[in-house]
C-alpha positions as CSV (number, residue, x, y, z in Angstrom):
1,M,0.0,0.0,0.0
2,K,2.8,2.4,0.9
3,A,4.6,1.6,-2.4
4,F,1.4,2.3,-4.3
5,A,1.0,5.6,-2.4
6,R,4.6,6.6,-3.3
7,W,4.1,5.7,-7.0
8,I,0.9,7.9,-7.1
9,L,2.8,10.8,-5.6
10,Q,5.5,10.3,-8.2
11,V,2.9,10.3,-11.0
12,G,1.4,13.6,-9.7
13,E,4.8,15.3,-9.5
14,G,5.8,14.2,-13.0
15,E,8.5,11.9,-11.9
16,V,7.3,8.8,-13.7
17,Q,8.6,8.6,-17.3
18,G,5.9,8.6,-20.0
19,I,5.8,6.2,-22.8
20,S,4.4,6.3,-26.4
21,I,2.0,3.7,-27.7
22,S,2.8,4.4,-31.3
23,D,5.8,5.2,-33.4
24,D,4.9,8.8,-33.9
25,G,2.9,9.4,-30.7
26,E,3.7,11.6,-27.8
27,P,5.0,9.9,-24.6
28,D,1.9,10.7,-22.7
29,W,1.0,7.3,-21.5
30,I,2.1,5.8,-18.2
31,N,3.0,2.1,-17.6
32,I,1.4,0.9,-14.4
33,P,3.6,-1.5,-12.5
34,H,2.3,-5.1,-12.7
35,E,2.3,-5.4,-8.9
36,F,-0.4,-2.7,-8.7
37,L,-2.8,-4.4,-11.2
38,I,-5.7,-6.7,-10.6
39,P,-6.3,-9.2,-13.4
40,N,-9.4,-8.3,-15.4
41,D,-11.3,-11.6,-15.1
42,E,-14.7,-12.7,-13.7
43,D,-13.3,-12.5,-10.1
44,S,-11.7,-9.0,-10.5
45,V,-14.2,-7.1,-8.3
46,Q,-13.9,-9.8,-5.6
47,N,-10.1,-9.7,-5.8
48,L,-10.2,-5.9,-5.5
49,I,-12.3,-6.1,-2.4
50,V,-10.0,-8.7,-0.8
51,V,-6.9,-6.6,-1.5
52,V,-8.4,-3.3,-0.2
53,Y,-10.4,-4.9,2.7
54,P,-8.4,-7.9,3.9
55,N,-10.2,-10.1,6.4
56,L,-13.3,-8.0,6.0
57,V,-15.6,-10.6,7.7
58,N,-13.8,-10.2,11.0
59,E,-12.6,-6.6,10.8
60,Y,-15.7,-4.6,9.5
61,T,-16.9,-3.7,13.0
62,K,-13.7,-1.7,13.7
63,W,-14.2,1.9,12.5
64,L,-10.5,2.6,12.1
65,Y,-10.2,-0.3,9.7
66,L,-13.0,1.2,7.6
67,W,-11.8,4.7,7.9
68,E,-8.4,4.1,6.4
69,R,-9.7,2.2,3.4
70,G,-11.8,3.0,0.4
71,I,-12.5,2.0,-3.3
72,L,-13.0,4.7,-5.9
73,A,-15.2,3.7,-8.8
74,P,-15.7,5.4,-12.1
75,T,-19.5,5.0,-12.4
76,N,-22.5,4.5,-10.1
77,D,-23.1,1.1,-11.6
78,D,-19.7,0.0,-10.4
79,V,-20.4,1.4,-7.0
80,D,-23.6,-0.6,-6.8
81,E,-21.9,-3.8,-7.8
82,I,-19.1,-3.4,-5.2
83,K,-21.6,-2.4,-2.6
84,S,-23.8,-5.4,-3.3
85,I,-20.8,-7.9,-3.0
86,M,-19.5,-6.2,0.2
87,L,-22.9,-6.1,1.8
88,S,-23.3,-9.9,1.2
89,M,-19.9,-10.5,3.0
90,I,-21.0,-9.1,6.3
91,S,-23.4,-10.8,8.7
92,G,-26.9,-9.7,9.6
93,D,-30.2,-9.1,8.0
94,V,-30.8,-6.6,5.2
95,K,-33.0,-3.6,5.8
96,T,-34.5,-2.2,2.5
97,Y,-35.4,1.4,2.1
98,M,-37.5,2.5,-0.9
99,S,-38.2,6.0,-2.3
100,C,-41.7,7.3,-1.9
101,D,-42.5,6.4,-5.6
102,T,-43.9,9.9,-6.4
103,T,-43.0,13.3,-7.7
104,S,-44.6,16.0,-5.6
105,N,-45.7,17.8,-8.8
106,S,-47.0,14.8,-10.7
107,N,-50.5,16.2,-11.1
108,D,-49.7,19.7,-12.2
109,G,-49.4,19.0,-16.0
110,G,-45.7,19.8,-16.1
111,A,-43.0,17.9,-17.9
112,F,-42.9,15.2,-15.4
113,S,-46.6,14.7,-14.9
114,D,-46.7,11.5,-17.0
115,M,-43.8,9.7,-15.1
116,E,-45.5,6.4,-15.5
117,P,-45.2,3.5,-15.0
118,L,-43.5,3.5,-11.6
119,E,-40.7,1.4,-13.0
120,L,-39.6,4.4,-15.0
121,L,-39.4,6.5,-11.9
122,H,-37.6,3.7,-10.1
123,S,-35.0,3.4,-12.8
124,L,-33.8,7.0,-12.7
125,K,-30.2,7.3,-11.6
126,I,-29.4,10.9,-11.0
127,S,-26.1,12.3,-9.7
128,G,-26.6,13.6,-6.1
129,L,-29.6,11.3,-5.4
130,P,-29.6,7.8,-4.0
131,N,-31.1,5.0,-6.0
132,H,-34.8,4.0,-5.6
133,C,-33.8,1.0,-3.5
134,L,-31.2,1.3,-0.7
135,E,-30.1,-1.8,1.2
136,L,-28.3,-1.6,4.6
137,K,-27.2,-3.8,7.4
138,V,-26.0,-3.0,10.9
139,G,-22.3,-2.4,10.5
140,A,-22.6,-1.3,6.9
141,W,-20.7,1.8,6.1
142,V,-22.2,4.7,4.1
143,I,-21.1,8.0,2.6
144,L,-23.3,11.1,2.7
145,L,-24.0,12.6,-0.8
146,R,-25.0,16.0,0.5
147,N,-24.8,18.4,3.4
148,L,-27.4,17.7,6.0
149,N,-26.2,19.4,9.2
150,Q,-22.7,20.8,9.2
151,S,-22.8,21.6,12.9
152,I,-22.9,18.0,13.8
153,G,-20.6,16.8,11.1
154,L,-23.2,15.6,8.5
155,C,-21.5,17.0,5.4
156,N,-21.1,15.8,1.8
157,G,-18.5,13.0,1.9
158,T,-18.8,12.2,5.6
159,R,-18.4,8.4,6.3
160,L,-20.6,6.6,8.8
161,V,-21.4,3.2,10.0
162,A,-25.0,2.1,10.5
163,T,-25.7,1.0,14.1
164,K,-29.5,0.9,14.2
165,M,-32.2,1.0,11.5
166,R,-35.9,1.8,11.7
167,D,-38.5,2.3,9.1
168,R,-37.8,6.0,8.5
169,V,-34.6,6.7,10.6
170,V,-31.1,5.3,10.5
171,Q,-28.8,5.7,13.5
172,A,-25.1,5.8,12.6
173,K,-21.7,6.5,14.0
174,V,-19.5,9.1,12.3
175,I,-16.1,7.7,11.3
176,S,-14.6,10.7,9.5
177,G,-14.4,14.5,9.8
178,S,-14.4,16.5,13.0
179,K,-17.2,14.5,14.8
180,V,-15.6,11.1,14.8
181,G,-17.2,8.7,17.2
182,E,-20.5,10.6,17.6
183,T,-23.8,9.0,17.1
184,V,-26.3,10.7,14.7
185,L,-29.8,10.1,13.4
186,I,-30.6,10.4,9.7
187,S,-34.2,10.6,8.7
188,Q,-35.9,10.3,5.4
189,I,-36.2,13.7,3.6
190,D,-37.6,15.2,0.5
191,L,-35.0,16.1,-2.1
192,M,-34.9,18.6,-4.9
193,L,-32.2,18.9,-7.5
194,S,-31.0,22.5,-8.3
195,N,-30.5,21.6,-12.0
196,L,-34.0,20.1,-12.2
197,P,-36.1,22.5,-10.1
198,D,-39.4,21.2,-11.7
199,L,-38.7,17.6,-10.4
200,R,-39.2,17.1,-6.7
201,I,-38.6,13.5,-5.9
202,R,-39.8,11.8,-2.8
């Protein structure tokens, strides 16, 4: 891990020599050392999880173990795949939270008034909003997608661990930021996107 961190710093500082992939091309490609690569096969995601989260089954209850690790993914679909696999690896029952299935202005004749059938509404994946279906377990870790209450440390990017779950409220412990170790409650809320002011999703 330390070797990879040093290599990333060297890339950022321009100390890694670039290569060309064609005879007349610019040397603007970087050869990634083999020891930093995970084979791209049918088990590649599982292998990535094992490398980043060794002994996950026994260590996931330790907040420091979770705090110092993370997987960056290029798309939300990749995030969903990794999350699903990791959630299946920890013990406990799954609690499923659904969106409210409606837009608050669905009857006003606007652009979104015919958002039917419900499967269409459920299939929307919009940056800044959670998916229609959210699955959690006690001990699962989550990242906030927006600022909820900065005074108690609930900011965009805050990492938490779910400790209790009810139908409309999740209790969680903060594991990053200035409020590490504090317990907070996160309730269901209405959300509106600034770039889609006419669409208020519940």
